[in-house]
C-alpha positions in Angstrom: 22.8 3.6 6.6 24.9 1.3 8.6 23.2 -2.1 9.4 20.6 -1.9 6.5 20.8 -5.1 4.5 18.5 -7.5 2.7 20.5 -10.4 3.9 19.1 -12.4 6.8 22.5 -14.1 7.5 23.6 -10.5 8.3 20.5 -10.1 10.4 21.1 -13.2 12.3 24.7 -12.2 13.2 23.5 -8.8 14.5 20.2 -9.8 16.4 20.2 -13.7 16.6 18.2 -13.9 19.7 15.7 -11.0 19.0 12.2 -11.8 18.0 11.7 -11.0 14.2 8.3 -12.4 13.4 5.4 -13.5 15.6 2.5 -15.5 14.0 -0.2 -16.8 16.4 1.7 -18.4 19.3 4.9 -18.9 17.4 7.8 -16.6 17.8 10.8 -16.6 15.3 14.0 -15.1 16.4 16.3 -13.5 13.7 18.4 -16.8 14.0 15.3 -19.0 13.4 14.2 -16.9 10.6 17.6 -17.0 9.0 17.5 -20.8 9.2 14.2 -21.0 7.6 15.2 -18.6 4.9 18.4 -20.6 4.0 16.3 -23.8 3.9 13.7 -22.3 1.6 16.5 -21.0 -0.6 18.1 -24.4 -0.8 14.7 -25.8 -1.8 14.2 -23.1 -4.5 17.7 -24.0 -5.8 16.8 -27.7 -6.0 13.9 -26.6 -8.1 16.1 -24.8 -10.5 15.2 -21.2 -9.3 18.3 -19.0 -10.1 19.2 -15.5 -10.9 16.3 -13.7 -12.6 13.8 -16.3 -12.1 10.4 -15.3 -10.8 8.7 -16.7 -7.7 5.0 -15.8 -7.4 3.3 -16.3 -4.0 -0.4 -16.1 -3.4 -1.2 -16.1 0.4 -2.6 -14.2 3.3 -0.2 -12.7 5.8 1.8 -15.8 6.9 5.4 -16.1 7.9 6.0 -18.2 4.7 5.6 -15.2 2.6 8.4 -13.3 4.4 10.6 -16.3 4.4 10.1 -16.9 0.6 10.7 -13.2 0.1 14.2 -13.3 1.6 14.9 -16.9 0.2 14.1 -15.7 -3.3 16.6 -12.8 -3.0 19.1 -15.2 -1.6 19.3 -17.2 -4.7 19.1 -14.0 -6.9 15.4 -14.5 -7.9 12.7 -12.0 -8.3 9.8 -12.2 -5.7 6.3 -11.4 -6.9 3.5 -11.3 -4.1 0.0 -11.6 -5.8 -3.1 -10.4 -3.8 -5.2 -13.1 -2.3 -8.1 -10.7 -2.6 -8.3 -11.0 -6.3 -10.7 -13.5 -8.0 -10.0 -16.5 -10.3 -10.9 -14.2 -13.2 -8.8 -11.2 -12.2 -5.8 -13.0 -10.9 -4.8 -13.9 -14.4 -4.0 -10.2 -15.1 -0.8 -9.9 -13.0 0.1 -13.6 -13.4 0.3 -13.2 -17.2 2.5 -10.2 -16.7 4.6 -11.7 -14.1 5.1 -15.0 -16.0 6.4 -16.9 -12.9 8.8 -19.8 -13.0 7.1 -21.1 -9.9 3.8 -20.3 -8.2 3.5 -21.1 -4.4 0.3 -20.7 -2.4 -1.2 -21.3 1.0 -3.9 -24.1 0.9 -6.6 -21.8 1.7 -6.2 -20.1 -1.8 -6.2 -23.3 -3.8 -9.2 -22.2 -5.8 -7.6 -19.0 -6.8 -4.6 -20.7 -8.4 -6.3 -23.9 -9.6 -5.8 -22.6 -13.3 -2.0 -22.6 -12.8 0.5 -25.2 -12.3 0.9 -24.1 -8.5 2.1 -25.8 -5.4 1.1 -25.3 -1.8 3.6 -24.2 0.9 3.2 -27.8 2.5 4.3 -29.4 -0.8 7.2 -27.0 -1.2 8.4 -27.5 2.5 8.2 -31.2 1.9 10.0 -31.2 -1.3 7.1 -32.4 -3.3 6.7 -29.4 -5.6 8.4 -30.7 -8.7 11.3 -32.4 -9.9 14.6 -30.2 -10.2 14.6 -28.3 -13.4 11.0 -28.9 -14.3 9.2 -25.8 -15.5 6.3 -24.6 -13.5 5.8 -21.4 -15.3 2.4 -19.9 -16.3 1.6 -19.8 -20.0 2.3 -16.3 -21.1 2.9 -14.4 -24.3 6.0 -12.8 -22.9 9.3 -13.9 -24.4 11.4 -15.6 -21.7 14.9 -14.7 -23.3 13.8 -11.1 -23.8 12.6 -10.7 -20.2 15.8 -12.3 -18.7 18.0 -9.8 -20.4 15.8 -6.9 -19.0 15.9 -8.5 -15.4 19.8 -8.6 -15.6 19.9 -5.1 -16.8 18.0 -3.4 -14.1 18.7 -5.8 -11.2 14.9 -6.4 -10.6 14.3 -8.3 -7.3 10.6 -7.4 -6.6 7.7 -7.3 -8.7 4.7 -5.3 -7.0 1.2 -5.4 -8.5 -1.3 -2.6 -8.1 -4.2 -3.5 -5.8 -6.5 -4.3 -8.5 -3.8 -6.3 -10.5 -3.8 -4.1 -13.4 -0.2 -3.1 -13.4 3.1 -4.6 -12.2 6.1 -2.4 -11.5 9.9 -3.5 -11.3 11.8 -2.6 -8.3 15.6 -3.1 -8.3 17.5 -4.2 -5.2 18.6 -0.7 -4.7 15.2 0.7 -5.0 14.0 -1.9 -2.4 16.8 -1.1 0.0 16.2 2.7 -0.2 12.5 2.3 0.2 13.4 0.7 3.6 16.0 3.4 4.3 13.4 6.3 3.7 10.9 4.6 6.0 13.5 4.1 8.7 14.9 7.7 8.5 11.6 9.3 7.9 9.9 7.6 10.9 12.9 7.2 13.0 12.4 3.3 13.3 14.8 1.2 15.3 15.0 -2.3 16.8 12.7 -1.6 19.6 9.8 -0.9 17.2 7.0 -3.3 16.3 4.2 -3.4 13.8 1.3 -5.6 12.9 0.2 -5.3 9.2 -3.4 -4.5 8.9 -3.3 -4.8 5.0 -2.2 -7.8 3.0 1.6 -8.2 2.5 1.1 -8.3 -1.2 0.4 -4.5 -1.2 3.6 -2.3 -1.4 1.9 0.0 1.1 2.2 -2.8 3.7 5.5 -4.0 2.8 7.5 -0.6 2.6 5.6 1.4 5.3 6.8 -0.5 8.2 7.3 -4.4 7.6 10.5 -4.6 5.5 12.0 -1.5 7.2 11.6 -3.0 10.5 13.1 -6.3 9.4 16.2 -4.5 8.3 16.8 -2.8 11.5 16.1 -5.5 14.0 12.4 -4.7 14.8 9.5 -7.0 15.0 6.4 -7.9 12.9 3.4 -9.5 14.2 1.3 -11.3 11.7 -2.3 -12.2 11.5 -3.5 -14.3 8.6 -6.6 -12.2 8.2 -7.5 -8.9 9.8 -9.5 -9.4 13.0 -10.1 -6.2 15.0 -10.5 -7.7 18.3 -7.4 -9.9 18.0 -5.3 -7.1 16.5 -6.1 -5.0 19.4 -5.1 -7.8 21.8 -1.8 -8.2 19.8 -1.1 -4.4 19.7 -1.2 -4.4 23.6 0.6 -7.7 24.1 3.6 -7.0 21.8 3.8 -3.3 22.4 3.1 -2.4 18.8 4.6 1.0 18.0 3.6 1.7 14.4 0.4 0.8 12.4 -0.5 1.4 8.8 -3.9 0.8 7.4 -6.9 2.2 5.6 -10.1 3.7 6.9 -11.9 0.2 7.1 -9.3 -1.2 9.2 -8.9 1.7 11.6 -12.8 1.9 11.8 -12.8 -1.6 12.8 -10.3 -1.2 15.5 -12.3 1.7 16.9 -15.6 -0.2 16.7 -14.8 -3.4 18.5 -16.4 -2.4 21.8 -17.9 0.9 21.1 -17.1 3.8 23.5 -15.6 1.3 26.0 -13.1 0.2 23.5 -12.3 3.8 22.5 -11.3 4.5 26.0 -9.0 1.4 25.8 -7.5 2.6 22.5 -6.5 5.8 24.0 -4.6 3.9 26.8 -2.4 2.2 24.1 0.7 4.3 25.0 3.0 2.1 23.0 1.8 3.6 19.7 4.1 6.1 18.1 2.8 6.2 14.6 -0.5 5.7 12.9 -0.2 6.2 9.0 -2.6 5.9 6.1 -2.8 6.8 2.5 -6.6 7.6 2.7 -8.6 10.0 4.9 -9.7 8.6 8.2 -13.0 10.0 9.7 -12.7 12.5 12.6 -14.5 10.3 15.2 -12.1 7.4 14.3 -9.1 9.6 14.5 -10.1 10.8 18.0 -10.3 7.4 19.2 -6.6 6.7 19.0 -3.9 8.1 21.4 -1.7 9.6 18.7 -2.6 11.6 15.6 -2.8 10.0 12.2 -0.2 11.0 9.6 -1.2 10.7 5.8 1.5 9.4 3.7 1.6 9.7 0.0 3.4 7.3 -2.4 2.7 4.8 -5.1 4.7 1.6 -6.2 6.1 3.6 -9.1 7.6 6.2 -6.9 8.3 4.6 -3.7 5.8 4.4 -0.8 7.1 7.2 1.4 7.4 10.2 -0.7 5.3 13.0 0.9 4.1 13.1 4.5 1.5 15.3 6.3 1.8 16.1 10.0 -0.6 17.3 12.6 0.8 20.7 12.3 0.4 20.8 8.5 -2.8 18.8 8.0 -3.6 18.4 4.3 -0.3 19.9 3.3 2.5 17.4 2.7 6.2 17.6 2.5 8.8 15.5 1.0 10.8 12.7 2.8 14.5 12.9 2.8 16.4 12.3 -0.4 13.4 13.1 -2.7 13.0 15.5 -5.4 9.3 16.4 -6.4 8.0 18.8 -8.9 4.9 20.0 -10.5 4.7 22.0 -13.8 2.3 24.8 -12.6 0.7 25.6 -9.3 -1.6 22.9 -9.8 -0.3 19.8 -12.0 0.8 16.3 -12.1 3.5 15.4 -9.5 6.8 14.0 -10.8 9.2 12.2 -8.4 12.9 11.6 -8.6 14.9 9.5 -6.1 16.6 6.3 -5.3 13.3 4.5 -4.4 11.6 4.8 -7.8 10.7 1.7 -9.9 12.6 1.1 -13.2 9.5 0.3 -15.3 6.1 -1.2 -15.7 6.5 -4.9 -16.4 6.1 -5.5 -20.1 5.6 -1.7 -20.6 6.8 1.9 -20.1 10.2 2.3 -18.8 10.8 5.3 -16.4 13.2 8.0 -17.0 14.8 10.3 -14.4 11.5 11.8 -13.3 8.7 9.4 -12.7 5.1 10.6 -13.3 2.5 9.8 -10.6 -0.7 10.3 -12.5 -1.7 12.4 -9.5 -2.4 16.2 -9.3 -1.2 18.3 -6.6 -1.3 21.9 -5.7 1.8 23.8 -4.5 1.1 25.6 -1.2 3.3 27.8 1.0 2.3 27.9 4.8 2.9 31.5 5.0 4.9 34.4 3.3 7.8 33.8 5.6 8.1 30.2 4.9 9.4 29.6 1.5 9.4 25.9 1.7 6.6 24.7 -0.6 4.2 22.0 0.6 2.0 20.0 -1.7 -1.8 19.3 -1.4 -3.3 16.4 -3.1 -6.0 17.3 -5.6 -6.8 14.0 -7.3 -6.0 11.7 -10.0 -5.1 13.2 -13.3 -8.0 11.6 -15.1 -10.6 12.9 -12.6 -11.2 16.4 -13.3 -14.1 17.4 -15.6 -15.6 20.6 -16.9 -18.8 22.1 -15.5 -20.2 25.5 -16.8 -16.9 25.9 -18.7 -14.7 25.6 -15.4 -12.6 22.7 -14.4 -13.8 20.6 -11.6 -11.4 18.8 -9.2 -13.4 16.2 -7.3 -11.0 15.9 -4.4 -11.3 19.6 -3.7 -15.0 19.4 -3.4 -14.8 16.2 -1.3 -12.4 17.9 1.2 -14.9 20.7 1.7 -17.9 18.3 2.2 -16.0 16.2 4.6 -15.3 19.2 6.8 -19.0 19.1 7.8 -19.2 17.7 11.3 -21.8 15.1 10.3 -20.1 13.8 7.0 -17.8 10.9 7.4 -16.6 10.6 3.9 -17.5 11.9 0.5 -17.0 11.0 -3.1 -17.6 13.4 -6.1 -18.3 12.2 -9.7 -19.5 13.7 -12.9 -23.4 14.1 -12.8 -25.9 15.8 -15.0 -26.9 19.5 -14.6 -30.4 20.8 -15.1 -29.3 22.1 -18.5 -28.1 18.6 -19.5 -24.5 19.4 -19.3 -21.9 18.0 -16.8 -22.2 18.9 -13.1 -20.6 17.5 -9.9 -22.6 14.9 -8.0 -21.7 14.0 -4.3 -22.2 10.6 -2.8 -21.8 10.9 1.0 -21.6 8.8 4.2 -22.9 10.6 7.3 -25.9 11.8 9.3 -26.9 14.7 7.1 -29.6 15.8 4.8 -28.9 16.7 1.2 -30.4 20.0 1.7 -28.3 21.0 4.6 -25.1 19.7 3.1 -26.0 21.7 -0.2 -26.2 24.9 1.9 -23.0 24.1 3.6 -21.4 23.8 0.3 -22.7 26.8 -1.2 -21.2 28.9 1.6 -17.7 27.4 0.9 -17.5 26.5 -2.8 -17.6 28.4 -6.1 -20.9 28.1 -7.9 -19.8 25.6 -10.5 -18.3 23.4 -7.7 -21.5 23.0 -5.7 -22.8 19.5 -6.3 -26.2 19.6 -8.1 -27.1 16.2 -6.7 -26.3 14.7 -3.3 -26.9 11.1 -2.4 -26.5 9.7 1.2 -25.4 6.1 1.3 -24.2 3.5 3.9 -20.6 3.3 2.5 -18.3 4.1 -0.4 -16.3 1.6 -2.5 -12.7 1.5 -1.6 -9.5 -0.2 -2.9 -7.4 -2.4 -0.8 -5.3 0.5 0.3 -8.3 2.4 1.5 -8.2 4.8 -1.2 -11.7 5.8 -2.8 -12.4 3.5 -5.9 -13.7 6.3 -8.0 -14.3 3.9 -11.1 -16.6 1.7 -9.0 -18.2 4.8 -7.6 -19.0 6.0 -11.1 -20.3 2.6 -12.1 -22.8 2.6 -9.2 -23.9 6.2 -8.9 -22.9 7.8 -12.2 -25.1 9.5 -14.6 
């Protein structure tokens, strides 16, 4: 795609006076941003950061994160954003895998990185981080010589952690560029588009849904250090935001700022063209916004824009351009092949031509005359269990329960049947009695799929991306 580039010198030449990033009351044009990137790259070079070296950043959504991302790429380094939502105990998981040559952080996250030889943004910008050439790496069991050879072999430029920090995937420069190209072409993004990230920039969902794609085609990104629904609504209106990506929590927050009055004002935000999410958004929240929600499927391993639903094909998703997807049977694990896929897990498995997702999908045709297959998400490969000799897919049951008008969201886990064997148990959020919901389920599900126990709760545990945290659900409500 012409004009697609990860170089901000190129961006400044194309769109020098256009606003690239807004944070608070500050606006940074593409020319301003390019100067900051060049300055940060020079500082990284003074500190000895070179090709293949890893720069870890722990921060909320600040302009410094994006500056350091492009500055790291300018010197040939590998950028590794680490979630500020982790704890001092769990942050060591991704850090040990990343084995950074330097750790930079915003001062508000000092407690999170105290165990590492880390340096604040202020120290970095003032040139006080360390003497040139002095190592700032985290102690790690990984062999530095071995890892450098691997970096050069696959041209890794970005390390993306899972939302819980459990895995880190390696993305090449080509994969990063094609993730941007896929979003631009799939959503029709251009230089008049604008987004405000509702999720942390450390998440690949946030980086690749709209933020990086817009910065490669001359669009605008409005940053808030922490998600605040009231300020976010004001920014959407003020800057004419055209595309939003988030989870149920964020969209619920926007819808609830001022109750019904706010929902009327939401419907007047005519600048919005796209509302995207990975997880299901409750019907009453969806109805509060002026355009329909589009659920998008993708993971760091495969690229973030792989399958997309549409209002016309709700729950049935179709591939983005330039993607090959397959499942072994009518229901099976989804495999993805395309230019956006990661090369490997850091310190672990290398991916071949087809990348496994670990997610189960069902193949579905819209009608007999339409031979193009769509795909319906069934759940994680490790989620199904057996009840009465039959295989249970929790997500299929959740979809039926969530179709009840008074159920906002549902989670299904393995419970205990009257006979002592396994049986589905439902944990739901909504204004519905367990007896009423069980009758509703009996009319729509097979006997072995009907939950034997139903518990109504105030909320369900979710991951940072908005997806149901089923492991935590099992821990809280399991047998």
